[in-house]
Wavefront OBJ file of the C-alpha trace (Angstrom):
o trace
v 108.100 106.232 123.203
v 105.796 106.943 120.259
v 102.835 109.151 120.998
v 100.116 106.703 120.057
v 97.622 106.551 122.944
v 95.199 104.347 121.031
v 97.742 101.531 121.088
v 98.329 101.910 124.832
v 94.601 101.910 125.532
v 93.965 98.812 123.444
v 96.923 96.868 124.799
v 96.172 97.515 128.446
v 98.881 95.082 129.528
v 101.562 96.582 127.264
v 103.811 97.271 130.290
v 103.748 93.638 131.454
v 106.929 91.628 130.982
v 106.503 88.926 128.325
v 108.114 85.587 127.522
v 107.970 83.192 124.583
v 109.858 80.523 122.667
v 111.506 82.516 119.874
v 112.457 79.660 117.547
v 110.252 77.715 115.165
v 108.315 74.669 116.422
v 110.028 71.314 116.091
v 113.413 69.902 116.935
v 116.699 71.650 116.217
v 120.229 72.049 117.427
v 119.448 75.303 119.261
v 116.261 76.803 120.643
v 115.729 80.218 122.209
v 113.458 81.402 125.007
v 113.144 85.187 125.135
v 111.935 87.437 127.958
v 111.368 91.203 127.672
v 110.331 93.718 130.309
v 111.571 96.192 132.862
v 113.799 95.048 135.743
v 114.768 91.525 134.704
v 117.825 91.317 136.988
v 116.064 89.229 139.711
v 114.807 86.787 137.091
v 118.305 86.486 135.613
v 119.677 85.498 139.022
v 116.849 83.026 139.609
v 117.385 81.244 136.295
v 121.168 81.438 135.974
v 122.177 81.502 139.627
v 124.274 84.655 139.177
v 124.201 88.121 137.594
v 125.213 88.344 133.939
v 127.500 90.853 132.282
v 125.529 92.995 129.812
v 125.560 91.867 126.185
v 127.972 89.002 126.795
v 127.159 85.342 126.198
v 127.558 83.332 129.421
v 127.607 79.537 129.411
v 126.091 77.675 132.309
v 123.112 75.766 133.680
v 119.500 76.964 133.603
v 118.154 75.982 136.997
v 114.739 74.787 138.160
v 113.138 75.726 141.476
v 115.195 73.072 143.317
v 118.457 74.331 141.862
v 118.804 71.406 139.450
v 119.890 72.056 135.866
v 117.128 71.898 133.239
v 119.754 72.293 130.521
v 123.152 73.827 129.833
v 123.350 76.702 127.381
v 124.104 80.347 126.675
v 122.374 83.224 128.434
v 122.571 86.818 127.173
v 121.204 89.814 129.044
v 120.520 93.059 127.161
v 119.779 95.903 129.621
v 117.415 98.627 128.419
v 117.468 100.604 126.236
v 120.137 98.773 124.225
v 118.038 95.802 123.159
v 115.701 94.741 120.378
v 112.574 95.879 122.241
v 114.105 98.816 124.084
v 113.370 97.016 127.384
v 115.513 94.599 129.383
v 115.779 91.411 127.326
v 116.991 87.980 128.433
v 117.700 85.263 125.870
v 118.255 81.663 126.904
v 119.841 79.598 124.132
v 119.372 75.934 124.940
v 119.226 72.664 123.022
v 116.368 72.806 120.537
v 114.100 70.037 121.806
v 110.470 71.131 122.265
v 110.229 69.599 125.742
v 113.378 71.387 126.938
v 112.130 74.735 125.624
v 108.697 74.271 127.189
v 110.370 73.443 130.517
v 112.500 76.601 130.279
v 109.477 78.743 129.415
v 107.492 77.258 132.301
v 110.467 77.877 134.599
v 110.570 81.549 133.558
v 106.896 81.964 134.486
v 107.363 80.024 137.721
v 110.446 82.009 138.787
v 108.727 85.302 138.008
v 105.869 84.449 140.370
v 108.154 83.245 143.179
v 109.138 85.723 145.932
v 112.593 87.309 145.841
v 114.613 85.850 148.708
v 116.466 89.107 149.357
v 113.289 91.191 149.472
v 112.556 92.447 153.015
v 108.836 92.013 152.459
v 109.415 88.352 151.743
v 106.411 87.714 149.505
v 106.944 90.178 146.630
v 107.181 88.244 143.351
v 110.417 88.199 141.436
v 108.873 89.667 138.262
v 105.188 90.557 138.660
v 102.761 90.013 135.774
v 105.153 88.080 133.510
v 102.946 86.469 130.840
v 103.178 84.700 127.512
v 103.800 87.027 124.570
v 101.182 87.582 121.907
v 102.073 87.191 118.205
v 104.454 89.947 117.134
v 104.547 91.547 120.565
v 108.352 91.739 120.800
v 108.539 93.609 117.495
v 105.539 95.723 118.435
v 107.393 96.877 121.542
v 110.429 97.663 119.405
v 108.152 99.880 117.298
v 106.478 101.557 120.270
v 109.880 102.207 121.891
v 111.275 103.802 118.707
v 113.729 101.011 117.968
v 112.061 100.425 114.586
v 109.549 102.346 112.521
v 106.497 100.559 111.126
v 107.992 99.835 107.703
v 111.058 98.293 109.362
v 108.874 96.258 111.710
v 106.954 94.861 108.737
v 110.275 94.058 107.059
v 111.117 91.771 110.000
v 108.146 89.541 109.132
v 108.847 89.866 105.405
v 112.457 88.742 105.902
v 111.267 85.672 107.809
v 108.645 84.837 105.178
v 110.745 85.634 102.088
v 110.312 82.896 99.495
v 113.161 83.951 97.195
v 116.705 85.276 97.590
v 115.737 88.564 95.928
v 112.839 89.001 98.368
v 115.125 88.296 101.339
v 117.709 90.837 100.168
v 115.010 93.449 99.574
v 113.517 92.815 103.018
v 116.994 93.258 104.485
v 117.265 96.665 102.809
v 113.899 97.700 104.230
v 114.886 96.462 107.684
v 118.089 98.513 107.516
v 115.939 101.604 106.886
v 116.472 102.204 103.141
v 112.747 102.494 102.396
v 112.035 104.536 105.522
v 114.839 106.988 104.738
v 113.444 107.700 101.282
v 109.941 108.173 102.674
v 111.257 110.454 105.420
v 113.210 112.577 102.922
v 110.026 113.008 100.872
v 108.033 113.842 103.970
v 110.502 116.557 105.008
v 110.348 118.195 101.568
v 106.567 118.332 101.767
v 106.772 119.695 105.325
v 109.144 122.486 104.276
v 106.835 123.566 101.461
v 103.830 123.318 103.748
v 105.563 125.511 106.364
v 106.124 128.213 103.765
v 102.452 128.120 102.797
v 101.293 128.206 106.411
v 103.600 131.136 107.170
v 102.191 133.061 104.214
v 98.641 132.388 105.411
v 99.588 133.766 108.831
v 100.683 137.085 107.291
v 98.075 137.883 104.640
v 98.942 141.584 104.656
v 102.231 140.838 102.894
v 101.506 141.572 99.246
v 103.790 139.087 97.554
v 103.230 136.352 95.027
v 104.034 133.435 97.307
v 103.865 130.723 94.669
v 106.407 132.508 92.518
v 108.578 133.698 95.397
v 108.859 130.193 96.923
v 109.116 128.474 93.532
v 106.222 126.274 94.639
v 105.804 124.793 91.176
v 109.481 123.881 91.007
v 109.361 122.322 94.472
v 106.302 120.289 93.505
v 108.049 119.108 90.348
v 111.046 117.925 92.372
v 108.819 116.173 94.911
v 106.833 114.469 92.139
v 110.006 113.214 90.469
v 111.337 111.760 93.722
v 107.952 110.255 94.568
v 107.776 108.543 91.172
v 111.131 106.843 91.824
v 110.099 105.691 95.307
v 106.782 104.400 93.969
v 108.477 102.454 91.164
v 110.817 100.721 93.631
v 107.935 100.096 96.057
v 105.889 98.435 93.312
v 108.835 96.165 92.516
v 109.236 95.391 96.213
v 105.542 94.591 96.568
v 105.852 92.212 93.631
v 108.793 90.462 95.321
v 106.748 90.076 98.488
v 103.336 89.200 97.109
v 104.354 87.468 93.890
v 101.984 86.901 90.995
v 98.942 84.622 90.991
v 99.045 82.732 87.672
v 96.267 80.339 86.617
v 96.630 77.729 83.872
v 93.317 77.535 82.038
v 92.057 75.692 78.989
v 90.146 72.688 77.768
v 90.840 69.198 79.110
v 93.990 67.510 77.829
v 95.647 70.636 76.353
v 98.711 70.135 78.591
v 98.076 72.316 81.637
v 99.460 69.788 84.120
v 102.449 69.101 81.866
v 103.153 72.835 81.718
v 102.930 73.142 85.508
v 105.416 70.281 85.882
v 107.720 71.846 83.285
v 107.686 75.254 84.988
v 108.236 73.718 88.430
v 110.838 71.211 87.251
v 109.075 68.419 89.142
v 106.234 65.951 88.673
v 103.613 67.744 90.736
v 100.466 66.962 88.782
v 99.308 63.640 87.351
v 99.580 63.663 83.560
v 97.606 61.205 81.411
v 95.967 61.245 77.982
v 92.575 60.870 79.647
v 90.613 64.157 79.519
v 89.533 65.431 82.945
v 92.413 63.848 84.908
v 92.848 67.037 86.976
v 89.737 67.381 89.143
v 90.864 70.095 91.563
v 93.393 72.906 91.782
v 97.084 72.015 92.076
v 99.313 74.865 93.232
v 103.048 75.426 93.228
v 105.215 78.477 93.885
v 108.138 78.929 91.520
v 110.511 81.824 91.037
v 111.648 83.610 87.917
v 114.552 86.024 88.412
v 113.690 86.144 92.100
v 110.001 86.955 91.565
v 107.676 84.388 93.174
v 104.949 83.080 90.898
v 102.102 81.132 92.462
v 101.021 78.866 89.602
v 97.664 77.087 89.809
v 96.738 74.186 87.535
v 92.964 73.939 87.195
v 90.463 71.386 86.012
v 89.857 71.409 82.265
v 87.159 73.870 81.242
v 84.060 72.664 79.455
v 80.310 73.077 79.771
v 78.638 71.760 82.914
v 76.499 69.388 80.837
v 79.697 67.889 79.379
v 81.283 67.093 82.763
v 81.477 63.391 83.491
v 80.319 63.603 87.105
v 79.607 65.925 90.036
v 83.267 65.947 91.115
v 84.370 67.313 87.737
v 81.570 69.910 87.793
v 82.786 71.162 91.165
v 86.373 71.221 89.860
v 85.338 73.321 86.851
v 83.480 75.777 89.105
v 86.595 76.126 91.254
v 88.640 76.722 88.111
v 86.506 79.707 87.186
v 86.785 81.060 90.748
v 90.592 80.845 90.556
v 90.575 82.547 87.142
v 88.517 85.446 88.508
v 91.094 86.059 91.261
v 94.228 85.614 89.130
v 96.744 88.332 88.306
v 97.490 86.543 85.033
v 95.744 83.724 83.159
v 97.619 81.438 80.769
v 94.982 80.370 78.240
v 96.525 77.155 76.927
v 95.656 75.976 73.421
v 96.357 72.605 71.772
v 98.054 72.964 68.391
v 97.253 69.368 67.457
v 93.490 70.032 67.630
v 93.307 73.344 65.833
v 90.655 73.360 63.104
v 88.486 70.676 64.735
v 84.926 71.989 64.883
v 84.073 70.852 68.425
v 87.440 72.034 69.765
v 87.157 75.480 68.152
v 83.586 75.910 69.401
v 84.703 75.146 72.964
v 87.624 77.592 72.569
v 85.217 80.351 71.614
v 82.997 79.547 74.594
v 85.934 79.784 77.010
v 87.204 83.000 75.388
v 83.758 84.567 75.786
v 83.882 83.974 79.544
v 87.518 85.064 79.870
v 86.585 88.705 79.821
v 88.611 91.126 81.962
v 88.715 94.890 82.133
v 92.453 94.511 81.544
v 93.013 92.204 78.524
v 96.734 91.989 79.334
v 95.831 89.587 82.150
v 95.316 86.868 79.529
v 98.351 85.269 77.902
v 97.643 82.964 74.970
v 100.013 79.976 74.876
v 99.988 77.332 72.132
v 101.243 73.957 73.328
v 102.556 70.781 71.637
v 104.862 72.293 69.027
v 106.705 68.959 69.114
v 103.626 67.193 67.689
v 102.159 69.754 65.300
v 103.400 72.536 63.043
v 102.994 76.023 64.495
v 101.342 77.587 61.485
v 100.082 81.141 61.802
v 99.424 82.144 65.398
v 97.540 85.216 66.611
v 99.748 88.195 67.456
v 101.121 88.052 70.971
v 100.775 84.288 71.333
v 103.599 82.061 72.539
v 104.269 78.636 71.032
v 105.932 75.998 73.180
v 106.221 72.350 74.045
v 105.647 71.485 77.681
v 107.112 68.056 76.961
v 110.450 69.191 75.466
v 110.732 72.589 77.160
v 110.931 74.511 73.897
v 109.517 78.024 74.360
v 109.466 77.941 78.194
v 111.992 80.779 78.488
v 109.810 82.983 76.296
v 106.841 82.192 78.557
v 108.815 83.038 81.681
v 109.844 86.405 80.270
v 106.283 87.126 79.164
v 105.043 86.425 82.700
v 107.626 88.819 84.154
v 106.544 91.432 81.648
v 102.896 90.943 82.615
v 103.909 91.353 86.261
v 105.674 94.634 85.543
v 109.041 93.383 86.747
v 112.102 95.418 85.762
v 115.193 93.263 86.054
v 117.582 96.233 85.984
v 115.997 97.935 88.993
v 118.616 98.693 91.649
v 118.075 99.156 95.349
v 114.625 97.542 95.481
v 113.268 97.319 99.005
v 110.477 95.055 100.141
v 107.115 96.773 100.250
v 103.508 95.914 100.882
v 100.294 96.750 99.116
v 99.434 99.284 101.817
v 102.720 101.100 101.136
v 101.946 101.353 97.423
v 98.413 102.593 98.164
v 99.774 105.213 100.582
v 102.209 106.428 97.923
v 99.369 106.574 95.382
v 97.278 108.699 97.771
v 100.279 110.960 98.281
v 100.551 111.441 94.514
v 96.824 112.205 94.267
v 97.027 114.886 96.982
v 100.094 116.425 95.370
v 98.238 116.573 92.057
v 95.324 118.296 93.796
v 97.809 120.725 95.378
v 99.213 121.469 91.910
v 95.695 122.236 90.632
v 95.124 124.681 93.499
v 98.503 126.259 92.799
v 97.395 126.892 89.228
v 94.626 129.159 90.571
v 97.170 131.362 92.319
v 97.551 132.724 95.823
v 93.774 132.874 96.305
v 93.719 129.109 96.895
v 96.680 128.883 99.306
v 94.526 127.443 102.089
v 93.423 124.562 99.848
v 97.006 124.165 98.646
v 98.161 123.817 102.266
v 95.416 121.308 103.073
v 96.399 119.010 100.198
v 100.026 119.161 101.333
v 98.881 118.161 104.830
v 96.959 115.182 103.451
v 99.957 114.147 101.346
v 102.136 114.366 104.441
v 99.716 112.238 106.462
v 99.572 109.578 103.724
v 103.372 109.280 103.740
v 103.433 109.156 107.533
v 101.206 106.069 107.497
v 104.046 104.096 105.908
v 106.476 104.543 108.787
v 103.817 104.643 111.496
v 104.278 108.282 112.468
v 100.551 108.557 111.720
v 98.671 105.268 112.066
v 95.493 103.744 113.419
v 95.322 101.104 116.117
v 93.403 98.782 113.775
v 96.290 98.908 111.309
v 98.845 98.080 114.001
v 96.736 95.198 115.281
v 96.458 93.723 111.797
v 100.194 94.064 111.088
v 101.579 92.622 114.319
v 98.829 90.021 114.642
v 100.285 88.262 111.574
v 103.721 87.828 113.163
v 104.856 84.567 114.679
v 104.932 84.240 118.474
v 108.392 85.022 119.851
v 109.027 87.744 117.292
l 1 2 3 4 5 6 7 8 9 10 11 12 13 14 15 16 17 18 19 20 21 22 23 24 25 26 27 28 29 30 31 32 33 34 35 36 37 38 39 40 41 42 43 44 45 46 47 48 49 50 51 52 53 54 55 56 57 58 59 60 61 62 63 64 65 66 67 68 69 70 71 72 73 74 75 76 77 78 79 80 81 82 83 84 85 86 87 88 89 90 91 92 93 94 95 96 97 98 99 100 101 102 103 104 105 106 107 108 109 110 111 112 113 114 115 116 117 118 119 120 121 122 123 124 125 126 127 128 129 130 131 132 133 134 135 136 137 138 139 140 141 142 143 144 145 146 147 148 149 150 151 152 153 154 155 156 157 158 159 160 161 162 163 164 165 166 167 168 169 170 171 172 173 174 175 176 177 178 179 180 181 182 183 184 185 186 187 188 189 190 191 192 193 194 195 196 197 198 199 200 201 202 203 204 205 206 207 208 209 210 211 212 213 214 215 216 217 218 219 220 221 222 223 224 225 226 227 228 229 230 231 232 233 234 235 236 237 238 239 240 241 242 243 244 245 246 247 248 249 250 251 252 253 254 255 256 257 258 259 260 261 262 263 264 265 266 267 268 269 270 271 272 273 274 275 276 277 278 279 280 281 282 283 284 285 286 287 288 289 290 291 292 293 294 295 296 297 298 299 300 301 302 303 304 305 306 307 308 309 310 311 312 313 314 315 316 317 318 319 320 321 322 323 324 325 326 327 328 329 330 331 332 333 334 335 336 337 338 339 340 341 342 343 344 345 346 347 348 349 350 351 352 353 354 355 356 357 358 359 360 361 362 363 364 365 366 367 368 369 370 371 372 373 374 375 376 377 378 379 380 381 382 383 384 385 386 387 388 389 390 391 392 393 394 395 396 397 398 399 400 401 402 403 404 405 406 407 408 409 410 411 412 413 414 415 416 417 418 419 420 421 422 423 424 425 426 427 428 429 430 431 432 433 434 435 436 437 438 439 440 441 442 443 444 445 446 447 448 449 450 451 452 453 454 455 456 457 458 459 460 461 462 463 464 465 466 467 468 469 470 471 472 473 474 475 476 477 478 479 480 481 482
């Protein structure tokens, strides 16, 4: 069991047995009801009418209080500690109708509260305190019982929520422990160096040049190199998980909706020649080489006094809000209207407001090459036709480049923003340690402290060092039954 008393204090009922429907809502061929806790054998007999062999699927009826069959299905009993949660686990695999599963779940709670017939006291409940599981509580127990570390537990949710094949494969690698193993290897290298420093501090009378004797600079170089590789793969994994928020921006009737439809390969947005057709945001998630891109088509941008009505004014305001939050903005231009005084003036007005600290967030795209000659375009611009598809591949590759995606990256594991931030803090503390090392042995205490902080930052990734608030946020986003 992990030594994390804050979790035990917050979840005061963490020792209670729990039950939940473990499959998604709706109808299906198979549905699962899962129970986890200590001492489930009496409940197994009450539901199945007989003991079950460990870790073997047994077919038979699931019985109600009168001994009548609620359904026929498979029951599997996993005695502790060889189970997903590390506790006794019972899985009832029945037909996937919502009514059947609710009846089975209700029967589990009813049987748990009923007295055990063989109990001499007569009124002791079969399984005291059995309750409905909270979101993510099964996986949380797996974490607390050392069946998974925190990065693996997060990968469970990421595998379920993966929106692309690449994201699913990367989540599978994280769940198998690939990410955790690399973090642990880094952590051990920092610990070994820290132990040498601490030992030297304990024996100050030894007149040796510790930094030279222990090759501290060489060890830091090796740690930095390994950390850089882990951070690069984590950034790629975070991109696979989070995707890229891309906003299509520009004047009315420049082809934003047509471009959204072309990228998505479907007629998602209404396209007409009437300016201002799009009044509100239209969103679609697409994938390019496995990277999810959340593309948002916005209302055409123009001055508030030029909007036709209040609805369009609200749509334009929402467009600017979406632009402010975007990872990348496609500023779409109309080649057929270049040189027109009113059009160019509006372009300059939009460009003046599209001001970011990072100019690379803006990608200039020139549409309608099928209707107008390209002419001379500003450097870095992309010419295309949303109607014919010409130039779309160049746009896709430009978006991947803006995202920082490296197609040749091998062994990418799913990661989250918090993982990347923890790795960045680790790098910052290692850099501070290097600066103290440059002073010499007189700053060994500060050197050791920065190594400790780097170690703690890495430990946050796997949960060896974590706050209760962090755990609550992570597991609270899981689905019930997982």
